[in-house]
Wavefront OBJ file of the C-alpha trace (Angstrom):
o trace
v 5.454 11.110 -4.733
v 7.623 9.954 -7.624
v 10.386 12.317 -6.528
v 10.549 10.673 -3.128
v 10.857 7.247 -4.726
v 13.735 8.386 -6.914
v 15.662 10.110 -4.103
v 16.561 12.969 -6.392
v 17.145 15.353 -3.482
v 20.241 13.424 -2.480
v 22.022 15.305 -5.264
v 21.080 18.573 -3.561
v 19.156 20.074 -6.440
v 15.510 20.889 -6.913
v 14.143 18.459 -9.522
v 11.209 20.768 -10.179
v 13.691 23.154 -11.808
v 15.669 20.480 -13.644
v 15.416 20.045 -17.414
v 15.531 16.315 -16.730
v 12.407 16.349 -14.571
v 9.920 14.974 -17.120
v 12.410 12.385 -18.323
v 13.020 11.236 -14.750
v 9.314 10.758 -14.092
v 8.993 8.774 -17.307
v 11.921 6.596 -16.232
v 10.325 5.826 -12.855
v 6.960 5.145 -14.466
v 8.564 2.716 -16.901
v 10.332 0.873 -14.084
v 7.389 0.418 -11.730
v 4.459 -0.051 -14.118
v 3.465 -2.961 -16.360
v 5.124 -5.269 -13.878
v 4.319 -8.433 -11.943
v 0.838 -9.261 -10.686
v -0.101 -5.844 -9.247
v 2.128 -2.986 -10.457
v -0.114 -1.200 -12.965
v -0.063 -4.432 -14.993
v -2.070 -2.936 -17.877
v -0.434 0.491 -17.711
v -1.026 3.655 -15.708
v -4.388 4.475 -17.266
v -5.841 1.137 -16.122
v -4.938 1.834 -12.498
v -3.638 -0.568 -9.870
v -5.329 -3.904 -10.512
v -4.315 -7.519 -10.197
v -4.491 -10.728 -8.225
v -2.458 -13.711 -7.082
v 0.826 -14.093 -5.242
v 3.301 -11.188 -5.693
v 6.383 -12.109 -7.714
v 8.804 -10.194 -5.471
v 9.075 -7.446 -2.841
v 8.269 -4.620 -5.262
v 5.147 -6.434 -6.412
v 4.202 -7.052 -2.763
v 4.211 -3.305 -2.118
v 2.072 -2.808 -5.232
v -0.354 -5.351 -3.762
v -0.439 -3.359 -0.502
v -1.293 -0.262 -2.544
v -3.947 -2.184 -4.498
v -5.611 -3.306 -1.252
v -5.397 0.178 0.254
v -7.048 1.703 -2.831
v -9.712 -1.017 -2.796
v -10.636 -0.063 0.764
v -10.818 3.634 -0.140
v -13.251 2.715 -2.916
v -15.332 0.638 -0.505
v -15.223 2.940 2.512
v -16.222 6.078 0.634
v -18.211 4.613 -2.260
v -15.876 6.395 -4.665
v -13.123 5.645 -7.136
v -9.706 6.421 -5.688
v -8.679 8.068 -8.971
v -11.344 10.736 -8.413
v -10.031 11.729 -4.965
v -7.430 14.488 -4.903
v -5.156 15.248 -1.968
v -2.257 17.435 -0.930
v 1.031 16.234 0.493
v 3.949 18.097 2.053
v 7.387 17.040 0.844
v 10.214 18.278 3.084
v 13.944 17.705 2.964
v 16.231 18.056 5.968
v 20.000 17.735 6.184
v 21.084 15.784 9.272
v 24.862 15.604 9.400
v 26.013 14.103 6.112
v 22.636 12.506 5.419
v 19.567 13.903 3.678
v 16.211 12.941 5.151
v 13.054 13.234 3.115
v 9.616 13.284 4.691
v 6.106 13.039 3.316
v 3.239 14.404 5.410
v -0.498 13.996 4.791
v -1.698 16.124 7.730
v -2.772 19.020 5.532
v -5.817 17.222 4.151
v -9.131 18.233 5.701
v -11.267 15.489 4.137
v -10.816 12.009 5.573
v -10.864 10.205 2.204
v -8.116 12.487 0.859
v -5.981 11.964 3.961
v -6.370 8.193 3.782
v -5.505 7.830 0.106
v -2.529 10.095 0.751
v -1.402 7.642 3.442
v -1.753 4.789 0.933
v 0.527 6.536 -1.544
v 2.950 7.695 1.146
v 3.538 4.154 2.417
v 4.055 2.879 -1.123
v 6.556 5.602 -2.020
v 8.552 5.113 1.183
v 8.674 1.337 0.819
v 9.628 1.375 -2.867
v 12.359 3.947 -2.180
v 13.711 1.759 0.621
v 13.736 -1.362 -1.557
v 15.456 0.479 -4.419
v 18.297 1.366 -2.051
v 18.407 -2.193 -0.694
v 18.663 -3.507 -4.256
v 21.576 -1.165 -5.043
v 23.392 -2.347 -1.930
v 22.892 -5.999 -2.825
v 20.765 -6.772 0.227
v 19.698 -10.424 0.616
v 16.261 -11.531 -0.551
v 13.281 -11.054 1.712
v 12.426 -14.379 3.376
v 8.761 -14.186 2.387
v 8.632 -12.206 -0.856
v 12.002 -12.869 -2.467
v 14.059 -10.433 -4.520
v 14.177 -6.725 -3.723
v 15.114 -5.833 -7.297
v 12.918 -5.394 -10.350
v 13.294 -8.425 -12.643
v 12.461 -7.908 -16.324
v 11.226 -11.504 -16.413
v 8.029 -10.134 -14.863
v 7.519 -7.221 -17.257
v 3.981 -7.565 -18.591
v 2.889 -7.612 -22.211
v 1.658 -4.031 -21.868
v 5.219 -2.958 -21.032
v 6.841 -4.906 -23.848
v 7.594 -8.014 -21.789
v 6.374 -11.600 -21.934
v 4.692 -11.965 -18.524
v 0.935 -12.700 -18.643
v -0.608 -11.795 -15.248
v -3.974 -13.349 -16.097
v -2.479 -16.802 -16.558
v 0.886 -16.651 -14.751
v -0.142 -15.178 -11.382
v -1.106 -17.821 -8.834
v -4.699 -16.940 -7.902
v -5.907 -19.275 -5.150
v -9.497 -17.982 -4.916
v -10.937 -16.258 -7.961
v -14.517 -15.624 -6.857
v -14.140 -14.290 -3.302
v -16.198 -11.147 -2.704
v -14.277 -8.978 -0.240
v -16.998 -6.645 0.971
v -15.471 -5.240 4.168
v -12.151 -3.745 5.239
v -10.193 -4.094 8.477
v -7.413 -1.996 9.977
v -6.362 1.639 10.096
v -4.996 3.448 7.055
v -2.640 2.775 5.474
v -2.619 -0.724 7.031
v -6.172 -1.483 5.961
v -7.118 -4.599 4.000
v -10.280 -5.974 2.343
v -11.832 -9.258 3.440
v -14.958 -11.370 2.940
v -17.276 -11.041 5.918
v -18.648 -14.515 5.111
v -15.242 -16.156 5.535
v -13.250 -13.873 7.842
v -13.581 -11.716 10.949
v -11.969 -8.394 11.765
v -10.580 -8.623 15.303
v -9.826 -5.791 17.666
v -7.320 -6.331 20.446
v -6.823 -3.778 23.216
v -3.577 -3.534 25.146
v -3.159 -1.232 28.152
v 0.304 0.305 27.907
v -0.102 2.512 30.968
v -3.008 4.034 32.956
v -3.512 6.713 30.283
v -2.561 4.860 27.106
v -4.523 2.148 25.315
v -3.263 0.465 22.138
v -5.821 -0.951 19.678
v -4.773 -3.423 17.007
v -6.881 -4.691 14.111
v -6.268 -7.869 12.108
v -8.113 -10.389 9.939
v -8.610 -14.010 11.025
v -10.667 -17.000 9.912
v -14.333 -16.850 10.894
v -14.816 -17.537 14.609
v -11.117 -17.285 15.502
v -11.103 -14.045 17.491
v -9.842 -14.966 20.969
v -12.134 -13.402 23.604
v -9.931 -14.819 26.362
v -7.078 -12.757 24.968
v -9.120 -9.546 24.983
v -10.152 -9.759 21.322
v -13.570 -8.962 19.881
v -15.165 -9.118 16.421
v -15.767 -5.663 14.953
v -16.801 -3.983 11.694
v -16.193 -0.433 10.560
v -18.890 2.152 10.967
v -20.367 3.074 7.573
v -18.614 6.137 6.163
v -16.139 6.315 9.051
v -13.587 3.513 8.622
v -11.613 4.279 11.781
v -14.617 3.848 14.073
v -15.480 0.246 14.918
v -18.696 -1.420 16.105
v -18.662 -4.581 18.239
v -20.495 -7.431 16.456
v -19.224 -10.279 18.621
v -21.829 -13.038 18.877
v -22.734 -13.932 22.436
l 1 2 3 4 5 6 7 8 9 10 11 12 13 14 15 16 17 18 19 20 21 22 23 24 25 26 27 28 29 30 31 32 33 34 35 36 37 38 39 40 41 42 43 44 45 46 47 48 49 50 51 52 53 54 55 56 57 58 59 60 61 62 63 64 65 66 67 68 69 70 71 72 73 74 75 76 77 78 79 80 81 82 83 84 85 86 87 88 89 90 91 92 93 94 95 96 97 98 99 100 101 102 103 104 105 106 107 108 109 110 111 112 113 114 115 116 117 118 119 120 121 122 123 124 125 126 127 128 129 130 131 132 133 134 135 136 137 138 139 140 141 142 143 144 145 146 147 148 149 150 151 152 153 154 155 156 157 158 159 160 161 162 163 164 165 166 167 168 169 170 171 172 173 174 175 176 177 178 179 180 181 182 183 184 185 186 187 188 189 190 191 192 193 194 195 196 197 198 199 200 201 202 203 204 205 206 207 208 209 210 211 212 213 214 215 216 217 218 219 220 221 222 223 224 225 226 227 228 229 230 231 232 233 234 235 236 237 238 239 240 241 242 243 244 245
């Protein structure tokens, strides 16, 4: 996963055989951990934890990963760190460009496949933002800078940013006991305050698109083909209709 984020294959060498391999992993770990409100704020061993508004685009993607992991924990009653998975990393030359692909299809167990999808999305997004930063791309309208800013390096990483006091946490005591969506776009929510809505769209006579999203309690629009659903226990991609008549 780290190799994808770094883009090492663009130099047309196999990093697994490079003497710089361990140093490169350490460099990536230093850059993307102990950072912001979600990026391994207390170091790798503490896992992905956090809360509050992300400080920038990188931190936003760490928050996505945090939420994805949280749903894995909830859906399978397990700690994501205890779930192992396999991933295929392929490189293909297309003209003068090198395309790298990550595939999670080789996992037989559903929990392994889903946590693989969490990590895959994170790696792809962080790699994309690293390239955008190098090119001087404008800030994201919602999340701000695409570049890592040492202002947000946490105490654990030698910086002066205190996540516990400097991250804007709007609701500190919300118990998010359900998850909504399909991996990797799956997010936790409080069933007391929110609903998970399913919307069906008929694309053609043989194709039906289902979308899942979180809204305030009672705001699923039945007139627009939406219904309130919850995931089936132990099978997060199967939904049960719980719409109140």
